[in-house]
DSSP file (Angstrom, degrees, kcal/mol; ACC not computed):
  #  RESIDUE AA STRUCTURE BP1 BP2  ACC     N-H-->O    O-->H-N    N-H-->O    O-->H-N    TCO  KAPPA ALPHA  PHI   PSI    X-CA   Y-CA   Z-CA
    1    1 A E              0   0    0      0, 0.0     2,-0.4     0, 0.0   140,-0.2   0.000 360.0 360.0 360.0 139.1    0.0    0.0    0.0
    2    2 A V  E     -A  140   0A   0    138,-3.3   138,-2.6     2,-0.0     2,-0.4  -0.939 360.0-163.4-118.3 138.8    1.3    3.5   -0.9
    3    3 A S  E     -A  139   0A   0     -2,-0.4     2,-0.3   136,-0.2   136,-0.2  -0.974   4.7-169.1-122.5 135.4    0.3    6.7    0.8
    4    4 A T  E     -A  138   0A   0    134,-2.2   134,-1.2    -2,-0.4     3,-0.1  -0.883  22.8-138.9-120.5 154.8    0.8   10.2   -0.5
    5    5 A D  S    S+     0   0    0     -2,-0.3     2,-0.3     1,-0.3    -1,-0.1   0.875  84.5   1.9 -77.8 -38.5    0.4   13.6    1.2
    6    6 A K        -     0   0    0    131,-0.1     2,-0.4   132,-0.1    -1,-0.3  -0.995  58.5-163.9-153.8 141.1   -1.3   15.4   -1.7
    7    7 A V  E     -B  135   0B   0    128,-1.6   128,-2.6    -2,-0.3     2,-0.5  -0.996   3.1-163.6-130.9 129.9   -2.5   14.6   -5.2
    8    8 A D  E     +B  134   0B   0     -2,-0.4     2,-0.3   126,-0.2   126,-0.2  -0.950  21.9 170.8-107.9 129.9   -3.4   17.1   -8.0
    9    9 A T  E     -B  133   0B   0    124,-2.9   124,-3.1    -2,-0.5     2,-0.4  -0.980  32.1-120.3-140.7 151.5   -5.4   15.6  -10.8
   10   10 A E  E     -B  132   0B   0     -2,-0.3   122,-0.2   122,-0.2    -2,-0.0  -0.726  21.2-143.8 -89.5 139.5   -7.3   16.9  -13.8
   11   11 A I  E     -B  131   0B   0    120,-3.0   119,-3.0    -2,-0.4   120,-1.2  -0.916  20.0-141.8-102.7 121.7  -11.0   16.1  -14.1
   12   12 A P  E     -B  129   0B   0      0, 0.0   114,-0.1     0, 0.0   116,-0.1  -0.422  22.8 -97.6 -83.5 158.4  -12.1   15.4  -17.7
   13   13 A A        -     0   0    0    115,-2.3   114,-3.3   112,-0.4   115,-0.1  -0.550  24.5-147.8 -69.0 132.9  -15.4   16.5  -19.3
   14   14 A P  S    S+     0   0    0      0, 0.0     2,-0.3     0, 0.0    -1,-0.1   0.644  78.3  10.7 -77.7 -13.1  -17.9   13.6  -19.2
   15   15 A A  S    S-     0   0    0    110,-0.2     2,-0.2    82,-0.1   113,-0.1  -0.975  81.8 -98.7-155.8 163.2  -19.4   14.7  -22.6
   16   16 A S  S    S+     0   0    0     -2,-0.3     2,-0.3   109,-0.1   109,-0.2  -0.591  71.1  79.8 -83.9 151.8  -18.8   17.1  -25.5
   17   17 A G  E    S-E  124   0C   0    107,-2.6   107,-3.2    -2,-0.2     2,-0.4  -0.996  80.8 -41.0 154.8-148.6  -20.7   20.4  -25.6
   18   18 A V  E     -EF 123  40C   0     22,-2.7    22,-3.0    -2,-0.3     2,-0.9  -0.967  48.9-119.4-120.0 131.6  -20.5   23.9  -24.2
   19   19 A L  E     + F   0  39C   0    103,-2.8   102,-3.7    -2,-0.4   103,-0.3  -0.583  38.3 175.3 -69.3 105.3  -19.5   24.6  -20.6
   20   20 A S  E     +     0   0C   0     18,-2.1     2,-0.3    -2,-0.9    -1,-0.2   0.735  57.4   6.1 -92.9 -23.8  -22.8   26.4  -19.6
   21   21 A S  E     - F   0  38C   0     17,-1.4    17,-2.3    98,-0.1     2,-0.5  -0.973  51.8-147.6-159.3 147.2  -22.1   26.9  -15.8
   22   22 A I  E     - F   0  37C   0     -2,-0.3    15,-0.3    15,-0.2     3,-0.1  -0.972  15.5-179.4-112.1 123.1  -19.5   26.5  -13.2
   23   23 A K        +     0   0    0     13,-2.8     2,-0.4    -2,-0.5    14,-0.2   0.549  65.3  54.8-103.2 -10.0  -21.0   25.7   -9.8
   24   24 A V  S    S-     0   0    0     12,-1.1    -1,-0.2     4,-0.0     3,-0.1  -0.989  76.0-140.7-129.3 125.2  -17.8   25.5   -7.6
   25   25 A A    >   -     0   0    0     -2,-0.4     3,-1.6     1,-0.1    88,-0.3  -0.339  36.0 -82.5 -79.1 161.3  -15.3   28.3   -7.4
   26   26 A E  T 3  S+     0   0    0      1,-0.2    88,-0.2    88,-0.1    -1,-0.1  -0.325 117.2  24.4 -59.5 146.9  -11.5   27.9   -7.3
   27   27 A D  T 3  S+     0   0    0     86,-4.1     2,-0.4     1,-0.3    -1,-0.2   0.521  93.0 128.9  70.8   9.0  -10.2   27.1   -3.8
   28   28 A E    <   -     0   0    0     -3,-1.6    85,-2.4    85,-0.3     2,-0.4  -0.787  52.6-140.3 -94.3 137.9  -13.6   25.7   -2.8
   29   29 A T  E     +C  112   0B   0     -2,-0.4     2,-0.3    83,-0.2    83,-0.2  -0.838  25.2 177.3-100.8 132.0  -13.6   22.2   -1.2
   30   30 A V  E     -C  111   0B   0     81,-2.8    81,-2.5    -2,-0.4     2,-0.1  -0.916  28.9-105.5-133.5 158.3  -16.4   19.8   -2.2
   31   31 A E  E >   -C  110   0B   0     -2,-0.3     3,-2.0    79,-0.2    70,-0.3  -0.400  49.1 -86.3 -76.7 155.6  -17.4   16.2   -1.4
   32   32 A V  T 3  S+     0   0    0     77,-2.3    -1,-0.1     1,-0.3    71,-0.1  -0.433 119.6  29.6 -57.9 134.6  -16.9   13.3   -3.9
   33   33 A G  T 3  S+     0   0    0     68,-2.9    -1,-0.3     1,-0.3     2,-0.1   0.292  87.5 139.7  93.7  -8.4  -20.1   13.2   -6.1
   34   34 A A    <   -     0   0    0     -3,-2.0    67,-2.1    67,-0.1     2,-0.5  -0.393  61.3-107.9 -69.6 145.8  -20.7   17.0   -5.8
   35   35 A E  E     + G   0 100C   0     65,-0.2    65,-0.3     1,-0.2    -1,-0.1  -0.629  39.3 174.1 -76.7 123.8  -21.8   18.8   -8.9
   36   36 A L  E     -     0   0C   0     63,-4.0   -13,-2.8    -2,-0.5   -12,-1.1   0.795  58.8 -21.2 -98.7 -37.0  -19.0   21.0  -10.2
   37   37 A A  E     -FG  22  99C   0     62,-1.3    62,-2.8   -15,-0.3     2,-0.4  -0.935  56.3-115.5-162.1 176.5  -20.3   22.3  -13.5
   38   38 A L  E     -FG  21  98C   0    -17,-2.3   -18,-2.1    -2,-0.3   -17,-1.4  -0.998  15.5-157.5-131.4 131.9  -22.9   21.7  -16.3
   39   39 A I  E     -FG  19  97C   0     58,-2.7    58,-3.3    -2,-0.4   -20,-0.2  -0.949  12.1-154.6-110.0 120.2  -22.1   21.0  -20.0
   40   40 A D  E     -FG  18  96C   0    -22,-3.0   -22,-2.7    -2,-0.6    56,-0.2  -0.577  25.8-119.7 -87.4 153.9  -24.9   21.8  -22.4
   41   41 A D        -     0   0    0     54,-0.8    -1,-0.1   -24,-0.2    55,-0.1   0.633  41.0-128.2 -70.7 -10.6  -25.1   20.0  -25.7
   42   42 A G  S    S+     0   0    0    -24,-0.2    -1,-0.1     1,-0.1   -25,-0.1   0.437  80.2 110.9  83.5  -1.5  -24.6   23.3  -27.5
   43   43 A S  S    S-     0   0    0      1,-0.1    -1,-0.1     0, 0.0   -26,-0.0   0.758  73.1-138.4 -78.3 -23.7  -27.7   22.9  -29.7
   44   44 A G     >  +     0   0    0     51,-0.1     4,-1.7     3,-0.0     3,-0.3   0.440  66.4 125.0  79.3  -2.0  -29.7   25.7  -28.0
   45   45 A A  H  >  +     0   0    0      1,-0.2     4,-2.6     2,-0.2     5,-0.2   0.886  64.1  56.8 -60.5 -42.3  -32.7   23.4  -28.3
   46   46 A P  H  > S+     0   0    0      0, 0.0     4,-1.9     0, 0.0    -1,-0.2   0.895 107.5  48.6 -59.9 -37.8  -33.6   23.5  -24.6
   47   47 A A  H  > S+     0   0    0     -3,-0.3     4,-1.4     1,-0.2    -2,-0.2   0.903 112.1  49.1 -66.8 -39.6  -33.8   27.3  -24.6
   48   48 A A  H  < S+     0   0    0     -4,-1.7    -1,-0.2     1,-0.2    -3,-0.1   0.871 111.4  50.0 -66.9 -36.5  -36.0   27.2  -27.6
   49   49 A E  H  X S+     0   0    0     -4,-2.6     4,-1.6     1,-0.2    -1,-0.2   0.849 104.8  58.3 -69.8 -33.4  -38.2   24.5  -26.0
   50   50 A A  H  X S+     0   0    0     -4,-1.9     4,-1.8    -5,-0.2    -1,-0.2   0.880 101.0  55.5 -65.7 -38.0  -38.6   26.6  -22.8
   51   51 A A  H  X S+     0   0    0     -4,-1.4     4,-2.0     1,-0.2    -1,-0.2   0.939 107.2  47.2 -64.4 -48.6  -40.1   29.6  -24.6
   52   52 A P  H  > S+     0   0    0      0, 0.0     4,-2.7     0, 0.0    -1,-0.2   0.874 109.2  56.0 -61.6 -34.1  -43.0   27.7  -26.2
   53   53 A Q  H  X S+     0   0    0     -4,-1.6     4,-2.0     1,-0.2    -2,-0.2   0.914 106.7  49.7 -62.0 -41.0  -43.7   26.0  -22.9
   54   54 A A  H  X S+     0   0    0     -4,-1.8     4,-1.8     1,-0.2    -1,-0.2   0.902 111.5  48.7 -63.9 -40.2  -44.1   29.5  -21.3
   55   55 A E  H  X S+     0   0    0     -4,-2.0     4,-2.8     1,-0.2    -2,-0.2   0.904 108.6  53.5 -65.9 -40.6  -46.4   30.5  -24.2
   56   56 A Q  H  < S+     0   0    0     -4,-2.7    -1,-0.2     1,-0.2    -2,-0.2   0.885 108.6  49.4 -62.3 -38.0  -48.5   27.4  -23.7
   57   57 A V  H  X S+     0   0    0     -4,-2.0     4,-0.8     1,-0.2    -1,-0.2   0.892 113.8  46.2 -67.1 -38.5  -49.0   28.1  -20.1
   58   58 A A  H  < S+     0   0    0     -4,-1.8    -2,-0.2    -5,-0.2    -1,-0.2   0.872 108.6  56.4 -72.2 -37.2  -50.0   31.7  -20.9
   59   59 A E  T  X S+     0   0    0     -4,-2.8     4,-1.3     1,-0.2    -2,-0.2   0.924 101.8  51.7 -66.4 -47.1  -52.4   30.7  -23.7
   60   60 A P  T  4 S+     0   0    0      0, 0.0     5,-0.2     0, 0.0    -1,-0.2   0.823 100.7  64.9 -62.7 -28.6  -54.7   28.3  -21.8
   61   61 A A  T  X S+     0   0    0     -4,-0.8     4,-1.4     1,-0.2    -2,-0.2   0.931 103.4  43.9 -62.0 -47.1  -55.4   30.8  -19.0
   62   62 A P  H  > S+     0   0    0      0, 0.0     4,-2.3     0, 0.0    -1,-0.2   0.867 107.3  61.7 -67.0 -33.6  -57.2   33.4  -21.2
   63   63 A E  H  X S+     0   0    0     -4,-1.3     4,-1.9     1,-0.2    -2,-0.2   0.944 106.8  42.0 -60.5 -50.6  -59.3   30.7  -23.0
   64   64 A P  H  > S+     0   0    0      0, 0.0     4,-1.7     0, 0.0    -1,-0.2   0.869 112.6  55.7 -64.3 -32.5  -61.0   29.5  -19.8
   65   65 A A  H  < S+     0   0    0     -4,-1.4    -2,-0.2    -5,-0.2    -4,-0.1   0.889 107.8  48.7 -64.6 -37.5  -61.5   33.1  -18.7
   66   66 A A  H  < S+     0   0    0     -4,-2.3    -1,-0.2     1,-0.2    -3,-0.2   0.857 108.6  53.0 -69.6 -34.9  -63.2   33.8  -22.1
   67   67 A A  H  < S-     0   0    0     -4,-1.9    -1,-0.2    -5,-0.2    -2,-0.2   0.809  93.7-160.1 -69.4 -29.5  -65.5   30.8  -21.5
   68   68 A A     <  +     0   0    0     -4,-1.7     2,-0.2     1,-0.2    -1,-0.1  -0.082  44.4 126.6  78.1 -31.3  -66.3   32.3  -18.1
   69   69 A P     >  -     0   0    0      0, 0.0     4,-1.9     0, 0.0    -1,-0.2  -0.419  52.8-147.9 -61.7 127.2  -67.6   29.2  -16.2
   70   70 A S  H  > S+     0   0    0      1,-0.2     4,-2.2     2,-0.2     5,-0.2   0.804  92.7  58.5 -69.4 -29.5  -65.6   29.0  -13.0
   71   71 A T  H  > S+     0   0    0      2,-0.2     4,-1.8     1,-0.2    -1,-0.2   0.913 109.8  43.4 -67.4 -40.7  -65.6   25.2  -12.8
   72   72 A E  H  4 S+     0   0    0      1,-0.2     5,-0.3     2,-0.2    -2,-0.2   0.880 112.6  53.7 -69.5 -36.6  -64.0   24.9  -16.2
   73   73 A Q  H  X S+     0   0    0     -4,-1.9     4,-1.2     1,-0.2    -2,-0.2   0.900 110.2  46.4 -64.9 -40.6  -61.5   27.6  -15.4
   74   74 A A  H  < S+     0   0    0     -4,-2.2    -1,-0.2     2,-0.2    -2,-0.2   0.881 110.7  52.9 -71.1 -37.7  -60.4   25.9  -12.2
   75   75 A A  T  X S+     0   0    0     -4,-1.8     4,-0.9     1,-0.2    -2,-0.2   0.948 110.8  42.1 -68.0 -50.0  -60.0   22.5  -13.7
   76   76 A P  T  4 S+     0   0    0      0, 0.0     5,-0.3     0, 0.0    -1,-0.2   0.813 101.8  72.1 -68.5 -26.7  -57.7   23.4  -16.7
   77   77 A A  T  X S+     0   0    0     -4,-1.2     4,-1.4    -5,-0.3    -2,-0.2   0.910  98.3  44.8 -58.6 -46.3  -55.5   25.7  -14.6
   78   78 A P  H  > S+     0   0    0      0, 0.0     4,-2.7     0, 0.0    -1,-0.2   0.869 107.7  60.3 -66.7 -33.0  -53.8   22.9  -12.6
   79   79 A A  H  X S+     0   0    0     -4,-0.9     4,-3.0     1,-0.2     5,-0.2   0.954 106.1  43.5 -62.0 -51.7  -53.2   20.8  -15.6
   80   80 A P  H  > S+     0   0    0      0, 0.0     4,-3.1     0, 0.0    -1,-0.2   0.885 113.8  53.3 -61.6 -34.5  -51.0   23.3  -17.5
   81   81 A T  H  X S+     0   0    0     -4,-1.4     4,-2.4    -5,-0.3    -2,-0.2   0.936 111.9  43.9 -64.1 -45.0  -49.2   24.1  -14.3
   82   82 A A  H  X S+     0   0    0     -4,-2.7     4,-2.6     2,-0.2     5,-0.2   0.916 115.2  49.3 -65.2 -42.8  -48.4   20.4  -13.8
   83   83 A D  H  X S+     0   0    0     -4,-3.0     4,-2.9    -5,-0.2    -2,-0.2   0.920 111.7  48.9 -61.3 -43.7  -47.5   20.0  -17.5
   84   84 A A  H  X S+     0   0    0     -4,-3.1     4,-2.8    -5,-0.2    -2,-0.2   0.912 111.5  49.0 -64.3 -42.0  -45.2   23.0  -17.3
   85   85 A A  H  X S+     0   0    0     -4,-2.4     4,-2.5     2,-0.2     5,-0.2   0.925 113.8  46.1 -64.0 -43.3  -43.5   21.8  -14.2
   86   86 A A  H  X S+     0   0    0     -4,-2.6     4,-2.6     1,-0.2    -2,-0.2   0.908 114.0  49.3 -65.0 -41.0  -43.0   18.3  -15.7
   87   87 A G  H  X S+     0   0    0     -4,-2.9     4,-2.8    -5,-0.2    -2,-0.2   0.895 111.8  48.5 -64.3 -40.6  -41.7   19.9  -18.9
   88   88 A Q  H  X S+     0   0    0     -4,-2.8     4,-2.4     2,-0.2    -2,-0.2   0.920 113.9  44.8 -68.7 -42.3  -39.3   22.2  -17.1
   89   89 A S  H  X S+     0   0    0     -4,-2.5     4,-1.8     2,-0.2    -2,-0.2   0.903 116.2  47.3 -69.0 -38.1  -37.9   19.4  -15.0
   90   90 A G  H  X S+     0   0    0     -4,-2.6     4,-1.9    -5,-0.2    -2,-0.2   0.904 112.7  49.5 -65.7 -40.8  -37.7   17.2  -18.1
   91   91 A G  H  X S+     0   0    0     -4,-2.8     4,-0.9     1,-0.2    -2,-0.2   0.871 108.5  53.9 -65.1 -36.6  -36.1   20.0  -20.0
   92   92 A G  H  X S+     0   0    0     -4,-2.4     4,-0.6     1,-0.2    -1,-0.2   0.892 109.2  47.4 -65.4 -38.8  -33.6   20.6  -17.2
   93   93 A A  H  < S+     0   0    0     -4,-1.8     3,-0.4     1,-0.2    -1,-0.2   0.870 116.6  43.1 -70.2 -35.5  -32.5   17.0  -17.2
   94   94 A A  H  < S+     0   0    0     -4,-1.9    -1,-0.2     1,-0.2    -2,-0.2   0.573  95.8  84.5 -83.5  -9.0  -32.1   17.0  -21.0
   95   95 A E  H  < S-     0   0    0     -4,-0.9   -54,-0.8    -3,-0.2     2,-0.3   0.824 102.9 -39.7 -66.6 -34.1  -30.4   20.4  -20.9
   96   96 A G  E  <  -G   40   0C   0     -4,-0.6     2,-0.5    -3,-0.4   -56,-0.3  -0.962  60.5 -78.8-172.6-173.4  -27.0   19.1  -20.2
   97   97 A T  E     -G   39   0C   0    -58,-3.3   -58,-2.7    -2,-0.3     2,-0.2  -0.939  39.2-128.7-113.6 127.8  -24.6   16.8  -18.5
   98   98 A D  E     -G   38   0C   0     -2,-0.5     2,-0.6   -60,-0.2   -60,-0.2  -0.524  12.0-144.6 -73.3 138.8  -23.5   17.3  -14.9
   99   99 A V  E     -G   37   0C   0    -62,-2.8   -63,-4.0    -2,-0.2   -62,-1.3  -0.936  27.7-176.6-100.7 117.8  -19.8   17.3  -14.1
  100  100 A V  E     -G   35   0C   0     -2,-0.6   -65,-0.2   -65,-0.3   -66,-0.1  -0.823  35.2-101.2-117.6 155.6  -19.3   15.7  -10.7
  101  101 A L        -     0   0    0    -67,-2.1   -68,-2.9    -2,-0.3   -67,-0.1  -0.638  45.7-144.2 -73.3 114.6  -16.2   15.1   -8.6
  102  102 A P        -     0   0    0      0, 0.0     2,-0.4     0, 0.0   -68,-0.1  -0.296  27.8 -87.1 -76.7 164.5  -15.4   11.5   -9.1
  103  103 A A        -     0   0    0      1,-0.1     3,-0.1   -71,-0.1     6,-0.1  -0.606  41.2-170.7 -68.6 123.3  -14.0    9.1   -6.5
  104  104 A L        -     0   0    0     -2,-0.4     2,-0.2     1,-0.3    -1,-0.1   0.328  62.4 -22.5-103.2   6.6  -10.2    9.7   -6.7
  105  105 A G  S >  S-     0   0    0      3,-0.3     3,-1.0     1,-0.1    -1,-0.3  -0.819  72.9 -87.8 160.9 162.4   -9.2    6.9   -4.4
  106  106 A E  T 3  S+     0   0    0     33,-0.5    34,-0.1     1,-0.2    -1,-0.1   0.852 125.3  40.9 -60.8 -36.0  -10.5    4.7   -1.6
  107  107 A S  T 3  S+     0   0    0     32,-0.6     2,-0.5    -3,-0.1    -1,-0.2   0.452  91.6 103.2 -94.4  -0.5   -9.6    7.1    1.1
  108  108 A V    <   +     0   0    0     -3,-1.0    -3,-0.3     1,-0.2    -4,-0.2  -0.726  30.1 160.1 -90.5 124.9  -10.6   10.3   -0.7
  109  109 A T        +     0   0    0     -2,-0.5   -77,-2.3     1,-0.3     2,-0.3   0.547  66.3  14.5-114.5 -15.3  -13.8   11.9    0.5
  110  110 A E  E     -C   31   0B   0    -79,-0.3    26,-0.3   -77,-0.0     2,-0.3  -0.972  57.6-160.8-154.2 165.5  -13.3   15.5   -0.8
  111  111 A G  E     -C   30   0B   0    -81,-2.5   -81,-2.8    -2,-0.3     2,-0.5  -0.977  18.1-127.0-148.0 159.5  -11.3   17.6   -3.1
  112  112 A T  E     -CD  29 134B   0     22,-3.0    22,-2.8    -2,-0.3     2,-0.6  -0.941  24.1-126.5-112.2 127.0  -10.4   21.3   -3.6
  113  113 A V  E     + D   0 133B   0    -85,-2.4   -86,-4.1    -2,-0.5   -85,-0.3  -0.597  32.4 175.0 -69.8 116.1  -10.9   22.9   -7.0
  114  114 A T  E     -     0   0B   0     18,-2.5     2,-0.3    -2,-0.6    -1,-0.2   0.790  60.9  -2.1 -95.4 -31.4   -7.4   24.4   -7.7
  115  115 A R  E     - D   0 132B   0     17,-1.3    17,-3.0   -90,-0.1     2,-0.5  -0.921  55.8-136.7-163.6 133.4   -7.9   25.7  -11.2
  116  116 A W  E     - D   0 131B   0     -2,-0.3    15,-0.3    15,-0.2    14,-0.0  -0.810  12.1-168.3 -87.8 129.1  -10.5   25.8  -13.9
  117  117 A L  S    S+     0   0    0     13,-3.0     2,-0.3    -2,-0.5    14,-0.2   0.605  73.5  44.4 -91.4 -14.8   -9.0   25.1  -17.3
  118  118 A K  S    S-     0   0    0     12,-1.1     2,-0.3     4,-0.0     6,-0.0  -0.898  73.8-141.5-127.1 156.6  -12.1   26.1  -19.2
  119  119 A S    >   -     0   0    0     -2,-0.3     3,-2.2     1,-0.1  -100,-0.3  -0.770  40.4 -78.8-113.3 161.3  -14.5   29.1  -18.8
  120  120 A V  T 3  S+     0   0    0     -2,-0.3  -100,-0.2     1,-0.3     3,-0.1  -0.364 120.6  28.9 -57.3 133.1  -18.3   29.3  -19.2
  121  121 A G  T 3  S+     0   0    0   -102,-3.7    -1,-0.3     1,-0.4     2,-0.2   0.222  90.0 129.0  97.5 -13.2  -19.2   29.4  -22.9
  122  122 A D    <   -     0   0    0     -3,-2.2  -103,-2.8  -103,-0.3    -1,-0.4  -0.500  60.8-121.0 -75.2 143.0  -16.1   27.4  -24.0
  123  123 A S  E     -E   18   0C   0   -105,-0.2     2,-0.3    -2,-0.2  -105,-0.3  -0.640  33.9-169.7 -78.7 140.6  -16.6   24.4  -26.2
  124  124 A V  E     -E   17   0C   0   -107,-3.2  -107,-2.6    -2,-0.3     2,-0.3  -0.963  14.6-141.7-132.5 150.8  -15.3   21.1  -24.7
  125  125 A E    >   -     0   0    0     -2,-0.3     3,-2.1  -109,-0.2  -112,-0.4  -0.785  41.5 -85.8-105.0 153.5  -14.8   17.6  -26.0
  126  126 A A  T 3  S+     0   0    0     -2,-0.3  -110,-0.1     1,-0.3    -1,-0.1  -0.337 116.2  14.5 -56.9 137.5  -15.5   14.4  -24.1
  127  127 A D  T 3  S+     0   0    0   -114,-3.3    -1,-0.3     1,-0.3  -111,-0.1   0.449  91.6 135.6  72.8   3.9  -12.5   13.5  -21.9
  128  128 A E    <   -     0   0    0     -3,-2.1  -115,-2.3  -115,-0.1    -1,-0.3  -0.664  67.9-100.4 -78.2 135.2  -10.9   17.0  -22.4
  129  129 A P  E     +B   12   0B   0      0, 0.0     3,-0.1     0, 0.0    -1,-0.1  -0.342  44.1 173.6 -59.7 130.5   -9.5   18.3  -19.0
  130  130 A L  E     -     0   0B   0   -119,-3.0   -13,-3.0     1,-0.4   -12,-1.1   0.772  59.3  -7.8-103.6 -40.5  -11.9   20.8  -17.5
  131  131 A L  E     -BD  11 116B   0   -120,-1.2  -120,-3.0   -15,-0.3     2,-0.4  -0.961  60.2-116.4-154.4 165.0  -10.4   21.6  -14.1
  132  132 A E  E     -BD  10 115B   0    -17,-3.0   -18,-2.5    -2,-0.3   -17,-1.3  -0.922  26.4-166.9-111.1 138.7   -7.7   20.6  -11.6
  133  133 A V  E     -BD   9 113B   0   -124,-3.1  -124,-2.9    -2,-0.4     2,-0.4  -0.966   6.2-153.5-125.8 140.7   -8.6   19.2   -8.2
  134  134 A S  E     -BD   8 112B   0    -22,-2.8   -22,-3.0    -2,-0.4     2,-0.3  -0.932   8.7-165.0-113.6 136.5   -6.3   18.7   -5.2
  135  135 A T  E     -B    7   0B   0   -128,-2.6  -128,-1.6    -2,-0.4   -24,-0.1  -0.879  21.2-132.6-118.3 155.0   -6.8   16.1   -2.5
  136  136 A D  S    S-     0   0    0    -26,-0.3     2,-0.3    -2,-0.3    -1,-0.1   0.927  81.2  -4.6 -72.0 -46.3   -5.2   15.9    0.9
  137  137 A K        -     0   0    0   -131,-0.1     2,-0.4   -30,-0.1    -1,-0.3  -0.996  54.8-163.3-154.4 141.5   -4.2   12.3    1.0
  138  138 A V  E     -A    4   0A   0   -134,-1.2  -134,-2.2    -2,-0.3     2,-0.5  -0.995   2.0-169.1-130.0 129.2   -4.5    9.2   -1.1
  139  139 A D  E     +A    3   0A   0     -2,-0.4   -32,-0.6  -136,-0.2   -33,-0.5  -0.975  20.1 166.4-112.1 127.6   -4.0    5.6    0.1
  140  140 A T  E     -A    2   0A   0   -138,-2.6  -138,-3.3    -2,-0.5     2,-0.4  -0.997  33.2-124.1-143.1 148.1   -3.9    3.0   -2.7
  141  141 A E        -     0   0    0     -2,-0.3    -2,-0.0  -140,-0.2  -138,-0.0  -0.728  19.5-144.9 -89.9 138.7   -2.8   -0.6   -3.0
  142  142 A I              0   0    0     -2,-0.4    -2,-0.0     1,-0.1    -1,-0.0  -0.912 360.0 360.0-103.3 120.6   -0.3   -1.5   -5.7
  143  143 A P              0   0    0      0, 0.0    -1,-0.1     0, 0.0    -2,-0.0   0.513 360.0 360.0 -71.9 360.0   -0.9   -4.9   -7.3
């Protein structure tokens, strides 16, 4: 078994696309499995889908108001809201790929982001280094 005091390692992009957000700042320490960033597929489709959903939610509201019966107005109102919520959560999941801090060794429970190699808006390829992470100590067995 080998023990080291400190390990610096690069974390690769899990998918190709555009780095749409960085959720952990440099010098911030996070647990293994924590979300570090989000990579969008770069198509812009999720943003385009979000706008029509907003219009669909706005359109059904005036129609029941024009019909005037309060029972019909109350019934359709929850349905578009539920549909919109489901659409938004579904759109959020399809929006991109989460970059998470992987397990870097059996004894590693957290890491510190030392440097981002990419900025928000940069195109990235799968397996391209995104950031550097430093860990305090790693114990590993050598076969």
